[in-house]
All heavy atoms as an XYZ file, in Angstrom:
772
protein
N      67.435     70.643     58.392
C      66.625     71.636     59.070
C      66.929     71.627     60.580
O      67.056     72.681     61.189
C      65.153     71.319     58.804
C      64.231     72.369     59.320
S      64.431     73.853     58.377
C      62.770     74.214     58.050
N      67.016     70.444     61.139
C      67.306     70.306     62.561
C      68.687     70.864     62.887
O      68.887     71.500     63.928
C      67.219     68.832     62.964
O      67.598     68.685     64.308
N      69.606     70.647     61.994
C      70.960     71.148     62.205
C      70.980     72.680     62.190
O      71.683     73.318     62.994
C      71.867     70.610     61.091
C      73.301     70.456     61.519
C      74.086     69.707     60.464
O      73.870     68.496     60.312
O      74.890     70.372     59.806
N      70.217     73.296     61.285
C      70.127     74.750     61.230
C      69.513     75.324     62.498
O      69.947     76.367     62.994
C      69.307     75.189     60.011
C      70.091     75.064     58.729
O      71.310     75.025     58.759
N      69.384     74.992     57.620
N      68.504     74.651     63.027
C      67.876     75.114     64.268
C      68.886     75.066     65.411
O      68.968     75.988     66.231
C      66.623     74.260     64.589
C      66.118     74.558     65.991
C      65.537     74.523     63.571
N      69.680     74.018     65.481
C      70.713     73.889     66.520
C      71.746     75.005     66.383
O      72.175     75.596     67.382
C      71.398     72.528     66.429
C      70.548     71.370     66.871
C      70.309     71.381     68.363
O      71.228     71.745     69.131
O      69.173     71.062     68.765
N      72.155     75.310     65.179
C      73.140     76.368     64.941
C      72.581     77.713     65.373
O      73.250     78.500     66.059
C      73.575     76.380     63.454
C      74.395     75.145     63.137
C      74.360     77.649     63.131
C      74.696     74.959     61.657
N      71.328     77.997     64.983
C      70.717     79.269     65.363
C      70.509     79.365     66.875
O      70.678     80.431     67.468
C      69.393     79.471     64.631
C      69.556     79.752     63.153
C      68.725     79.156     62.215
C      70.553     80.608     62.704
C      68.875     79.403     60.870
C      70.713     80.866     61.353
C      69.875     80.261     60.440
O      70.032     80.511     59.106
N      70.161     78.241     67.481
C      69.982     78.231     68.933
C      71.297     78.547     69.635
O      71.348     79.345     70.573
C      69.448     76.882     69.397
C      69.106     76.839     70.886
C      68.493     75.504     71.275
N      69.370     74.396     70.983
C      70.205     73.838     71.871
N      70.262     74.324     73.093
N      70.971     72.829     71.537
N      72.396     77.953     69.162
C      73.708     78.224     69.746
C      74.117     79.681     69.542
O      74.712     80.315     70.426
C      74.768     77.301     69.146
C      74.622     75.857     69.624
O      73.982     75.658     70.686
O      75.155     74.953     68.946
N      73.794     80.222     68.371
C      74.116     81.624     68.094
C      73.331     82.552     69.018
O      73.866     83.535     69.551
C      73.826     81.963     66.630
C      74.843     81.379     65.663
S      74.411     81.622     63.931
C      74.319     83.378     63.805
N      72.056     82.223     69.247
C      71.225     83.048     70.136
C      71.750     82.985     71.566
O      71.840     83.997     72.260
C      69.752     82.616     70.052
C      69.171     83.050     68.708
C      68.939     83.212     71.195
C      67.776     82.540     68.445
N      72.138     81.790     72.027
C      72.692     81.656     73.380
C      73.999     82.442     73.503
O      74.258     83.078     74.526
C      72.918     80.197     73.744
C      71.670     79.526     74.221
C      70.929     78.615     73.541
C      71.005     79.737     75.467
N      69.835     78.243     74.284
C      69.865     78.926     75.485
C      71.257     80.546     76.560
C      68.989     78.890     76.550
C      70.382     80.503     77.633
C      69.254     79.681     77.613
N      74.819     82.415     72.464
C      76.067     83.185     72.470
C      75.804     84.679     72.546
O      76.485     85.403     73.288
N      74.804     85.149     71.782
C      74.460     86.570     71.827
C      73.882     86.969     73.185
O      74.159     88.056     73.690
C      73.474     86.901     70.711
C      74.054     86.894     69.298
C      72.935     87.092     68.275
C      75.096     87.980     69.151
N      73.079     86.086     73.767
C      72.539     86.378     75.095
C      73.656     86.441     76.133
O      73.648     87.318     77.002
C      71.499     85.326     75.501
C      70.114     85.691     75.049
S      68.758     84.634     75.594
C      69.286     83.807     77.034
N      74.612     85.535     76.050
C      75.750     85.572     76.978
C      76.559     86.857     76.812
O      76.975     87.464     77.798
C      76.654     84.361     76.754
C      76.072     83.077     77.318
O      75.181     83.168     78.186
O      76.528     81.995     76.892
N      76.768     87.273     75.581
C      77.480     88.517     75.315
C      76.732     89.706     75.884
O      77.328     90.585     76.525
C      77.686     88.685     73.805
C      78.438     89.922     73.368
C      79.875     89.883     73.842
C      78.372     90.051     71.851
N      75.422     89.737     75.712
C      74.599     90.830     76.238
C      74.654     90.852     77.761
O      74.825     91.919     78.372
C      73.163     90.682     75.749
C      72.216     91.679     76.355
C      72.261     93.023     75.972
C      71.277     91.291     77.304
C      71.402     93.941     76.520
C      70.413     92.202     77.860
C      70.482     93.534     77.467
O      69.630     94.438     78.029
N      74.527     89.697     78.391
C      74.558     89.635     79.855
C      75.929     90.045     80.397
O      76.026     90.702     81.437
C      74.190     88.232     80.337
C      72.755     87.842     80.026
S      71.564     88.993     80.697
C      71.374     88.331     82.310
N      76.994     89.695     79.702
C      78.334     90.096     80.113
C      78.491     91.609     80.026
O      79.067     92.243     80.922
C      79.392     89.409     79.225
O      79.228     87.997     79.331
C      80.785     89.774     79.640
N      77.963     92.211     78.970
C      78.030     93.665     78.811
C      77.264     94.366     79.922
O      77.744     95.337     80.507
C      77.461     94.075     77.434
O      78.096     93.315     76.419
C      77.675     95.542     77.169
N      76.078     93.879     80.222
C      75.262     94.463     81.298
C      75.997     94.314     82.635
O      76.015     95.250     83.445
C      73.890     93.766     81.370
C      73.113     94.003     80.101
C      73.117     94.183     82.590
C      72.194     95.170     80.130
N      76.589     93.165     82.866
C      77.308     92.920     84.110
C      78.504     93.849     84.245
O      78.770     94.373     85.338
C      77.759     91.460     84.167
O      78.479     91.210     85.333
N      79.222     94.089     83.175
C      80.361     95.005     83.224
C      79.929     96.428     83.529
O      80.586     97.136     84.298
C      81.145     94.961     81.905
C      81.979     93.712     81.779
O      82.310     93.075     82.770
N      82.314     93.363     80.554
N      78.828     96.870     82.958
C      78.316     98.214     83.244
C      77.903     98.328     84.707
O      78.168     99.342     85.365
C      77.130     98.539     82.336
C      77.529     98.825     80.901
C      76.307     99.154     80.059
C      76.678     99.347     78.615
N      75.511     99.631     77.769
N      77.251     97.301     85.212
C      76.822     97.316     86.604
C      78.032     97.309     87.541
O      78.034     97.993     88.563
C      75.921     96.119     86.911
C      75.313     96.191     88.293
S      74.084     94.933     88.607
C      75.065     93.454     88.614
N      79.091     96.588     87.185
C      80.303     96.577     87.997
C      80.947     97.952     88.049
O      81.466     98.360     89.095
C      81.303     95.557     87.452
C      80.896     94.139     87.764
O      80.094     93.895     88.656
N      81.442     93.197     87.024
N      80.933     98.687     86.951
C      81.481    100.039     86.942
C      80.670    100.957     87.848
O      81.236    101.755     88.599
C      81.515    100.597     85.517
C      82.575     99.993     84.647
C      83.975    100.279     85.152
O      84.249    101.423     85.564
O      84.799     99.344     85.141
N      79.360    100.844     87.798
C      78.504    101.663     88.666
C      78.752    101.314     90.124
O      78.880    102.203     90.982
C      77.019    101.475     88.292
C      76.111    102.104     89.332
C      76.741    102.050     86.922
N      78.850    100.034     90.432
C      79.102     99.602     91.812
C      80.459    100.088     92.302
O      80.618    100.445     93.474
C      79.001     98.081     91.928
C      77.596     97.551     91.735
S      76.406     98.246     92.893
C      76.960     97.527     94.395
N      81.439    100.109     91.424
C      82.764    100.596     91.800
C      82.709    102.068     92.184
O      83.257    102.467     93.220
C      83.735    100.382     90.638
C      85.155    100.785     90.931
C      86.047    100.397     89.775
C      86.601    101.630     89.152
N      87.521    101.397     88.069
N      82.014    102.874     91.413
C      81.888    104.304     91.712
C      81.129    104.508     93.015
O      81.535    105.317     93.867
C      81.203    105.037     90.545
C      80.839    106.457     90.923
C      82.089    105.026     89.316
N      80.054    103.783     93.213
C      79.277    103.925     94.452
C      80.085    103.500     95.673
O      79.987    104.120     96.743
C      77.983    103.123     94.357
C      76.942    103.651     93.375
C      75.759    102.691     93.298
C      76.485    105.032     93.756
N      80.895    102.470     95.527
C      81.732    102.011     96.632
C      82.782    103.054     96.980
O      83.042    103.317     98.167
C      82.408    100.682     96.273
O      81.403     99.722     95.955
C      83.261    100.172     97.398
N      83.371    103.668     95.975
C      84.381    104.700     96.233
C      83.743    105.903     96.914
O      84.309    106.455     97.873
C      85.087    105.089     94.922
C      85.981    103.938     94.458
C      85.898    106.360     95.086
C      86.583    104.117     93.097
N      82.573    106.309     96.452
C      81.876    107.428     97.090
C      81.558    107.106     98.539
O      81.748    107.940     99.440
C      80.611    107.801     96.297
C      80.988    108.417     94.959
C      79.723    108.755     97.083
C      79.831    108.617     94.012
N      81.100    105.903     98.791
C      80.802    105.490    100.175
C      82.057    105.489    101.026
O      82.046    105.944    102.171
C      80.186    104.094    100.188
O      78.969    104.094     99.511
N      83.148    104.996    100.472
C      84.400    104.933    101.218
C      84.909    106.326    101.543
O      85.503    106.542    102.601
C      85.459    104.161    100.400
O      84.940    102.872    100.069
C      86.732    103.998    101.168
N      84.674    107.273    100.685
C      85.105    108.649    100.951
C      84.255    109.271    102.052
O      84.772    109.948    102.942
C      85.043    109.487     99.662
C      86.159    109.057     98.709
C      85.142    110.975     99.959
C      86.086    109.680     97.336
N      82.962    109.014    102.051
C      82.087    109.699    102.993
C      81.916    108.991    104.335
O      81.398    109.601    105.271
C      80.718    109.954    102.360
C      80.730    111.122    101.421
C      80.760    110.930    100.060
C      80.737    112.404    101.917
C      80.783    112.004     99.197
C      80.760    113.490    101.070
C      80.789    113.289     99.696
N      82.352    107.755    104.478
C      82.209    107.062    105.770
C      83.003    107.759    106.879
O      82.456    108.020    107.954
C      82.566    105.571    105.634
C      81.421    104.843    104.949
C      82.858    104.933    106.989
C      81.718    103.403    104.612
N      84.310    108.069    106.693
C      85.006    108.757    107.790
C      84.462    110.148    108.065
O      84.423    110.586    109.225
C      86.469    108.827    107.326
C      86.523    108.284    105.968
C      85.195    107.754    105.593
N      84.011    110.841    107.022
C      83.455    112.177    107.234
C      82.162    112.105    108.038
O      81.926    112.914    108.943
C      83.201    112.851    105.883
C      84.406    112.979    104.951
C      83.981    113.618    103.646
C      85.521    113.739    105.598
N      81.328    111.127    107.722
C      80.081    110.945    108.464
C      80.355    110.552    109.911
O      79.668    111.005    110.837
C      79.222    109.874    107.777
O      79.028    110.238    106.418
C      77.876    109.724    108.452
N      81.371    109.723    110.115
C      81.735    109.309    111.474
C      82.154    110.517    112.311
O      81.680    110.696    113.447
C      82.863    108.273    111.413
C      83.393    107.880    112.748
C      82.652    107.084    113.592
C      84.640    108.316    113.171
C      83.129    106.720    114.841
C      85.131    107.951    114.399
C      84.385    107.159    115.245
N      83.033    111.345    111.756
C      83.483    112.524    112.502
C      82.341    113.505    112.738
O      82.214    114.072    113.832
C      84.628    113.211    111.757
C      85.955    112.462    111.761
C      86.967    113.179    110.898
C      86.464    112.313    113.182
N      81.511    113.725    111.744
C      80.376    114.630    111.925
C      79.408    114.077    112.961
O      78.812    114.843    113.727
C      79.666    114.846    110.592
N      79.241    112.757    113.009
C      78.370    112.157    114.015
C      78.893    112.341    115.422
O      78.128    112.613    116.351
N      80.207    112.205    115.590
C      80.786    112.391    116.922
C      80.667    113.841    117.364
O      80.260    114.135    118.478
C      82.262    111.936    116.936
C      82.318    110.414    116.870
C      82.982    112.435    118.178
C      83.706    109.855    116.779
N      81.016    114.755    116.475
C      80.958    116.167    116.852
C      79.542    116.724    116.832
O      79.307    117.826    117.308
C      81.878    116.993    115.953
C      83.314    116.846    116.378
C      84.130    115.886    115.794
C      83.835    117.633    117.381
C      85.434    115.733    116.190
C      85.143    117.493    117.788
C      85.940    116.539    117.191
O      87.221    116.383    117.589
N      78.596    115.967    116.302
C      77.211    116.400    116.326
C      76.517    116.074    117.634
O      75.424    116.562    117.909
N      77.163    115.254    118.462
C      76.576    114.921    119.762
C      76.741    116.106    120.707
O      77.671    116.897    120.592
C      77.260    113.688    120.338
C      77.027    112.443    119.545
S      77.833    111.057    120.350
C      77.761    109.875    119.064
N      75.859    116.191    121.657
C      75.869    117.334    122.568
C      76.693    117.041    123.816
O      76.187    117.014    124.923
C      74.426    117.709    122.948
C      73.659    118.223    121.769
O      74.223    118.920    120.947
N      72.400    117.874    121.684
N      77.987    116.841    123.624
C      78.882    116.645    124.756
C      79.419    117.991    125.208
O      79.664    118.885    124.408
C      80.060    115.739    124.391
C      79.681    114.308    124.170
C      80.140    113.625    123.066
C      78.871    113.635    125.060
C      79.810    112.307    122.861
C      78.517    112.316    124.861
C      78.990    111.653    123.760
N      79.625    118.111    126.481
C      80.191    119.342    127.038
C      81.709    119.309    127.045
O      82.353    120.347    127.070
C      79.669    119.547    128.475
C      78.198    119.835    128.544
C      77.862    121.228    128.060
O      78.694    122.131    128.239
O      76.777    121.406    127.491
N      82.299    118.129    127.073
C      83.733    118.038    127.299
C      84.541    117.698    126.039
O      85.569    117.056    126.128
C      84.024    117.010    128.389
C      83.415    115.661    128.076
O      82.810    115.483    127.037
N      83.574    114.714    128.977
N      84.095    118.115    124.890
C      84.910    117.981    123.683
C      85.901    119.141    123.711
O      85.500    120.305    123.757
C      84.045    118.024    122.406
C      83.111    116.819    122.363
C      84.928    118.036    121.169
C      82.167    116.796    121.175
N      87.206    118.841    123.713
C      88.189    119.914    123.897
C      88.112    121.009    122.829
O      88.355    122.175    123.123
C      89.534    119.195    123.810
C      89.254    117.757    123.886
C      87.815    117.547    123.567
N      87.772    120.637    121.624
C      87.786    121.621    120.546
C      86.655    122.640    120.661
O      86.665    123.647    119.952
C      87.697    120.915    119.185
C      88.935    120.100    118.843
C      88.940    118.734    119.492
O      87.892    118.288    119.972
O      89.997    118.115    119.528
N      85.680    122.378    121.493
C      84.573    123.326    121.641
C      85.026    124.631    122.283
O      84.429    125.675    122.071
C      83.442    122.712    122.462
C      82.655    121.581    121.790
C      81.614    121.038    122.756
C      82.000    122.064    120.512
N      86.071    124.577    123.071
C      86.557    125.770    123.776
C      87.524    126.594    122.923
O      87.847    127.709    123.276
C      87.256    125.370    125.077
C      86.416    124.498    125.974
C      85.218    125.232    126.518
C      84.489    124.366    127.503
N      83.111    124.187    127.233
N      88.003    126.017    121.821
C      88.938    126.758    120.963
C      88.181    127.818    120.181
O      87.019    127.626    119.789
C      89.637    125.839    119.971
C      90.590    124.841    120.585
C      90.907    123.688    119.899
C      91.172    125.055    121.815
C      91.773    122.755    120.439
C      92.041    124.132    122.359
C      92.337    122.996    121.666
O      93.195    122.082    122.195
N      88.871    128.913    119.920
C      88.254    129.990    119.160
C      87.965    129.559    117.729
O      86.927    129.886    117.163
C      89.171    131.212    119.169
C      88.609    132.419    118.473
C      89.563    133.601    118.601
C      88.988    134.804    117.896
N      89.898    135.955    117.965
N      88.883    128.802    117.146
C      88.746    128.370    115.760
C      88.488    126.865    115.638
O      88.818    126.255    114.647
C      90.003    128.737    114.970
C      90.242    130.225    114.905
C      91.274    130.802    115.623
C      89.414    131.037    114.148
C      91.503    132.170    115.577
C      89.618    132.403    114.103
C      90.668    132.968    114.815
O      90.866    134.312    114.771
N      87.892    126.278    116.665
C      87.644    124.839    116.665
C      86.746    124.384    115.526
O      86.962    123.330    114.933
N      85.747    125.186    115.212
C      84.826    124.852    114.123
C      85.561    124.812    112.791
O      85.381    123.907    111.992
C      83.696    125.885    114.080
C      82.679    125.655    112.993
C      81.754    124.636    113.102
C      82.643    126.468    111.872
C      80.807    124.416    112.116
C      81.701    126.264    110.871
C      80.785    125.247    111.005
O      79.861    125.034    110.032
N      86.434    125.781    112.566
C      87.176    125.839    111.309
C      88.232    124.745    111.234
O      88.507    124.205    110.156
C      87.813    127.216    111.139
C      86.774    128.312    111.168
C      86.717    129.215    112.217
C      85.829    128.420    110.155
C      85.757    130.211    112.251
C      84.863    129.407    110.169
C      84.836    130.292    111.223
O      83.872    131.256    111.257
N      88.811    124.405    112.374
C      89.768    123.294    112.414
C      89.070    121.990    112.048
O      89.592    121.169    111.297
C      90.449    123.198    113.799
C      91.350    124.419    114.026
C      91.241    121.910    113.940
C      91.870    124.534    115.438
N      87.867    121.810    112.578
C      87.098    120.606    112.255
C      86.838    120.519    110.759
O      87.013    119.463    110.141
C      85.775    120.614    113.034
C      84.846    119.508    112.653
C      85.109    118.210    113.043
C      83.709    119.757    111.899
C      84.252    117.180    112.694
C      82.853    118.740    111.546
C      83.128    117.448    111.947
N      86.415    121.613    110.139
C      86.168    121.602    108.697
C      87.451    121.393    107.910
O      87.447    120.740    106.864
C      85.475    122.895    108.264
C      84.002    122.807    108.485
C      83.287    123.396    109.479
C      83.074    122.038    107.717
N      81.964    123.050    109.366
C      81.806    122.217    108.295
C      83.194    121.215    106.615
C      80.667    121.606    107.799
C      82.054    120.612    106.111
C      80.813    120.807    106.704
N      88.549    121.930    108.397
C      89.835    121.721    107.720
C      90.230    120.250    107.759
O      90.705    119.697    106.751
C      90.914    122.585    108.364
N      90.010    119.601    108.905
C      90.313    118.172    109.013
C      89.435    117.371    108.057
O      89.919    116.453    107.369
C      90.140    117.691    110.475
C      90.171    116.175    110.566
C      91.206    118.295    111.367
N      88.165    117.704    107.982
C      87.272    117.008    107.054
C      87.723    117.191    105.610
O      87.737    116.233    104.818
C      85.833    117.495    107.212
C      85.081    117.070    108.460
C      83.652    117.596    108.417
C      85.078    115.580    108.634
N      88.105    118.396    105.242
C      88.561    118.648    103.875
C      89.876    117.934    103.573
O      90.072    117.424    102.469
C      88.695    120.157    103.635
C      87.391    120.917    103.504
C      87.644    122.405    103.395
C      86.604    120.421    102.310
N      90.767    117.891    104.557
C      92.036    117.175    104.365
C      91.772    115.690    104.140
O      92.366    115.073    103.251
C      92.975    117.412    105.561
C      93.487    118.841    105.541
C      94.138    116.419    105.556
C      94.211    119.264    106.801
N      90.883    115.108    104.930
C      90.537    113.697    104.745
C      89.914    113.480    103.375
O      90.272    112.537    102.648
C      89.587    113.219    105.866
C      90.321    113.173    107.199
C      89.004    111.848    105.544
C      89.418    112.916    108.390
N      88.983    114.341    102.981
C      88.314    114.220    101.688
C      89.325    114.307    100.535
O      89.349    113.449     99.654
C      87.256    115.311    101.546
C      86.538    115.401    100.204
C      85.617    114.209    100.039
C      85.772    116.690    100.108
N      90.174    115.308    100.562
C      91.140    115.496     99.483
C      92.159    114.363     99.444
O      92.508    113.864     98.375
C      91.822    116.873     99.622
C      90.800    117.973     99.336
C      93.026    116.995     98.691
C      91.268    119.366     99.697
N      92.609    113.921    100.622
C      93.592    112.833    100.639
C      92.995    111.523    100.118
O      93.681    110.776     99.404
C      94.170    112.652    102.037
O      93.165    112.256    102.936
N      91.741    111.251    100.424
C      91.113    110.033     99.899
C      90.919    110.117     98.389
O      91.122    109.126     97.673
C      89.775    109.780    100.592
C      89.855    109.217    102.001
C      88.478    109.165    102.646
C      90.469    107.836    101.996
N      90.540    111.283     97.905
C      90.380    111.447     96.452
C      91.719    111.275     95.748
O      91.812    110.596     94.719
C      89.731    112.809     96.135
C      88.268    112.794     96.565
C      89.853    113.140     94.650
C      87.577    114.130     96.454
N      92.778    111.867     96.306
C      94.116    111.700     95.706
C      94.534    110.246     95.746
O      95.088    109.719     94.769
C      95.134    112.607     96.428
C      94.857    114.071     96.093
C      96.571    112.234     96.053
C      95.658    115.054     96.921
N      94.284    109.573     96.861
C      94.644    108.164     96.987
C      93.947    107.316     95.920
O      94.575    106.485     95.260
C      94.275    107.664     98.384
C      94.474    106.182     98.572
C      95.736    105.646     98.749
C      93.388    105.308     98.572
C      95.918    104.290     98.917
C      93.550    103.959     98.738
C      94.826    103.450     98.918
O      94.995    102.107     99.075
N      92.667    107.546     95.737
C      91.921    106.770     94.739
C      92.339    107.105     93.318
O      92.337    106.241     92.450
C      90.420    106.948     94.920
C      89.872    106.270     96.139
C      89.035    106.930     97.002
C      90.207    104.956     96.412
C      88.533    106.299     98.129
C      89.717    104.320     97.537
C      88.882    104.994     98.399
N      92.703    108.345     93.072
C      93.168    108.706     91.726
C      94.527    108.091     91.428
O      94.792    107.688     90.309
C      93.205    110.214     91.557
C      91.843    110.798     91.342
C      91.907    112.209     90.868
C      90.466    112.669     90.709
N      90.310    113.617     89.662
N      95.406    108.037     92.444
C      96.712    107.409     92.240
C      96.594    105.921     91.975
O      97.387    105.344     91.236
C      97.614    107.649     93.433
C      98.202    109.024     93.448
C      99.286    109.152     94.463
N      99.801    110.504     94.453
C     100.507    111.012     95.421
N     100.787    110.300     96.490
N     100.933    112.261     95.335
N      95.634    105.294     92.611
C      95.404    103.861     92.392
C      94.606    103.611     91.111
O      94.306    102.482     90.774
C      94.635    103.260     93.571
C      95.275    103.452     94.939
C      96.211    102.414     95.286
N      95.563    101.124     95.367
C      96.130    100.056     95.824
N      97.336    100.123     96.279
N      95.500     98.922     95.838
N      94.217    104.718     90.427
C      93.431    104.674     89.183
C      92.083    103.994     89.387
O      91.610    103.259     88.550
C      94.231    103.997     88.070
C      95.447    104.796     87.719
C      96.158    104.253     86.539
C      97.244    105.250     86.236
N      98.421    104.833     85.749
N      91.489    104.278     90.555
C      90.137    103.784     90.823
C      89.101    104.847     90.485
O      87.925    104.565     90.441
C      90.003    103.376     92.275
C      90.778    102.140     92.620
C      91.396    101.285     91.752
C      91.041    101.642     93.914
N      92.010    100.293     92.440
C      91.826    100.473     93.772
C      90.700    102.050     95.195
C      92.251     99.723     94.860
C      91.134    101.302     96.260
C      91.892    100.155     96.086
N      89.545    106.081     90.329
C      88.636    107.169     89.938
C      88.955    107.627     88.548
O      90.033    107.617     88.090
C      88.783    108.361     90.883
C      87.952    108.356     92.138
C      88.216    109.598     92.965
C      86.487    108.255     91.847
C-alpha cells in the first residue's frame, strides 16, 4: 500500500511539472510578442515625443511637406522593424 502511494505521488508530481512547464511556455510566447511590440513602438514613441515638443527651431517645421516626411519616416521605421523581425522568425 505504501509503495502504491509513493508511485501515485510521483505520478502526480510529474503531472504537475508537466502542467507548469506548459503554462510557462505559453507565458513565454506571450512575453515574446509583447517584447516585439514594445521594441517596434519605442523608436516611434521617441520620435513622436521629440516632435511633440513645442520647439521653434526644428528645421522640418519650415518645410512645406515636413509633416508628411515625418510620417513617412515613422512608417519606414515601422515596416523595416516588422520585416527584420519576420526575417529572424520572431513574428
